[in-house]
C-alpha positions in Angstrom: 91.6 128.5 81.9 91.7 126.0 84.7 90.1 123.1 84.9 90.0 120.1 87.9 88.8 116.8 87.0 88.3 114.5 90.4 88.9 110.7 90.3 86.6 108.0 90.5 87.5 104.5 92.1 90.7 102.9 91.6 92.5 106.4 93.0 92.4 105.0 96.3 95.5 103.6 97.9 97.0 102.5 101.6 97.5 105.6 103.7 95.3 108.0 101.9 94.7 111.2 103.8 97.1 110.4 106.3 99.4 113.4 105.4 96.9 115.8 105.7 95.0 114.6 108.8 99.0 115.1 110.6 99.7 118.1 108.9 96.3 120.6 109.1 94.1 121.2 111.6 91.2 121.9 109.4 92.2 118.8 107.6 91.6 116.7 111.1 88.7 118.4 111.6 87.1 117.7 108.1 87.9 113.7 108.5 86.5 113.9 112.2 83.3 115.4 110.6 83.2 112.6 108.3 83.7 109.9 110.9 80.9 111.0 112.6 78.6 111.4 109.2 79.4 107.9 108.4 79.0 106.4 111.7 82.7 104.6 111.8 85.9 106.0 112.0 87.1 105.4 108.0 90.2 107.1 108.8 91.8 104.0 110.5 90.8 101.9 107.1 92.5 104.7 105.1 95.2 105.4 107.2 96.0 101.8 108.0 93.6 99.3 106.5 95.2 97.1 102.8 94.6 97.3 99.6 91.9 94.8 99.8 90.5 96.7 102.8 90.4 100.0 100.6 89.0 97.9 97.6 85.7 97.3 99.3 83.0 99.6 97.2 81.7 100.6 100.9 85.1 102.0 102.2 86.7 103.0 98.2 83.9 105.6 97.1 83.9 107.6 100.5 87.4 107.5 101.4 87.9 108.7 98.0 85.2 111.6 98.4 86.8 112.6 101.7 90.2 112.5 100.4 89.1 114.9 97.1 87.2 117.4 98.8 89.7 117.7 101.5 92.8 118.1 99.2 90.7 120.4 97.5 89.4 122.5 100.4 93.3 122.7 101.7 94.3 124.4 98.2 92.7 127.5 99.5 92.8 130.4 97.0 94.8 128.4 94.8 91.8 126.4 94.0 90.1 128.7 91.4 88.8 126.3 88.5 87.2 127.9 85.8 85.3 124.2 85.0 85.2 121.3 87.5 84.1 117.6 86.2 84.2 114.5 88.0 84.7 110.3 86.6 82.1 108.9 88.1 82.1 108.9 91.7 84.2 112.2 91.0 80.9 113.9 89.9 80.0 114.4 93.7 83.5 115.5 94.7 83.0 118.1 91.5 80.0 119.5 92.6 81.0 119.9 96.2 84.3 121.6 95.1 82.1 123.7 92.8 80.1 124.8 95.7 76.8 123.4 94.3 76.7 120.4 97.5 78.0 120.8 101.1 80.5 118.2 102.0 78.1 116.9 104.7 75.2 116.3 102.0 78.0 114.8 99.6 79.1 112.5 102.1 75.4 111.4 102.9 74.6 110.7 99.4 78.2 109.3 98.5 77.8 106.8 101.3 74.1 105.6 100.2 75.6 105.0 96.8 78.7 103.0 98.2 76.3 100.5 100.2 73.8 100.2 97.4 76.6 99.2 95.2 78.0 97.1 97.7 75.2 95.3 97.9 75.0 94.6 93.9 78.5 93.9 93.9 77.8 90.8 96.9 75.2 90.2 94.3 77.2 89.0 91.8 81.1 88.8 91.2 82.2 91.2 89.1 85.1 93.8 88.4 86.6 96.3 85.3 89.2 96.0 82.7 90.7 98.9 81.2 91.7 97.9 77.3 94.2 100.2 75.4 95.4 100.3 71.9 92.0 99.0 69.6 89.3 100.7 68.0 85.9 101.3 70.2 84.4 99.0 67.5 86.6 96.0 68.2 86.1 96.1 71.7 82.6 96.6 71.0 82.3 93.5 68.9 84.0 91.1 71.1 82.0 92.2 74.2 79.2 91.9 72.3 79.9 88.4 71.0 80.1 87.0 74.6 76.8 86.3 75.3 76.9 84.0 78.3 78.2 86.6 80.5 78.0 90.2 81.4 80.2 92.0 79.6 79.8 95.7 78.3 82.0 98.7 77.6 81.6 100.9 80.4 83.9 104.0 80.3 85.1 105.8 76.8 87.8 107.6 78.0 89.6 108.7 75.4 90.5 107.3 71.4 92.3 104.2 72.1 91.3 103.5 76.0 87.9 101.8 76.4 87.3 100.3 80.1 84.9 97.5 80.0 82.8 95.8 82.7 81.3 93.0 84.0 81.3 89.5 85.8 84.7 88.3 86.9 84.6 85.1 84.0 83.1 87.6 81.2 86.1 90.1 82.0 88.7 86.9 82.1 87.3 86.0 78.8 87.3 89.2 77.0 90.6 90.2 78.2 91.7 87.2 76.2 89.9 87.8 73.3 90.7 91.4 73.0 94.6 90.3 73.5 94.3 88.3 70.7 92.7 90.9 69.0 95.7 92.6 69.4 95.1 95.3 72.2 98.1 96.7 73.7 97.2 96.2 77.2 94.3 94.4 78.7 94.5 94.9 82.5 91.6 94.5 85.2 91.1 97.4 87.4 91.5 97.6 91.5 88.0 98.1 91.7 85.7 95.8 93.5 83.2 95.2 91.2 81.0 95.7 87.5 80.7 99.4 88.0 79.0 101.1 85.1 77.1 97.6 83.9 73.4 96.2 83.7 74.8 94.3 87.2 74.6 97.6 88.8 70.9 98.1 88.0 69.8 97.3 91.6 71.7 99.9 93.1 70.7 102.4 90.4 67.1 101.6 91.8 68.1 102.1 95.3 70.0 105.4 95.0 67.2 106.9 93.0 65.1 106.4 96.3 67.9 108.4 98.3 
C-alpha cells in the first residue's frame, strides 16, 4: 500500500519550484496558470523571494499548494497512491492529487483561505512551536496554566511531538516552561501566525462563506 502525505505551512523555501519551471514545459504551463488565477506573479516570490517574503501567509499557502500539486502531476504514472492525506493546507493538495478537486478550484480556495488567515495574523501577532520529548498531558497542562495569553495544543503529530500555537508572548512563555519541564526540544516554526488556535476564528468564519 502506498500513501502520500502533503505538507502544510513551514515547508516553504527560497527558490521552491524554480527547477521544475526551468526543466518542464508542463510545469511552466501550470505555474503560469497559477499566476493568472492569483492575479500576480507568485513565481517571482517563489523563485527569487527571501525566507521572510515566503513566510507571509498570503504567499506561503498558495506557494506550497502549487509546488505540491505540480510535483505530483509531473510524477505521472509513478504517482499512483492508494491513499492521500495532507497536513492542514496539505489537505487541499491531497484533494487535487486524488482528483476530487481541480487545480484551478483548489488554488482559488487556497487563495481565499490564505487571505483570510493573513488578516487574522495581522490582527494579533502569533506563531507556533514544536515540542519534542514530553507527554501530551504535560504540554496540555503547561498551556492551560498560561491564562493571560493565548496558547493551545494545536497539532498532535505523533507520540512525543506536539505543536502548540498562540500569541508570540504566550509561545515564548510556554517554550520557557516546557523546556524547564524537560522537553528535548522546544522550537518556533517558520510560520506567520497562530494557526489552529482561537486566534484564527475570524479566518474560519470568512472561509466558511467562501
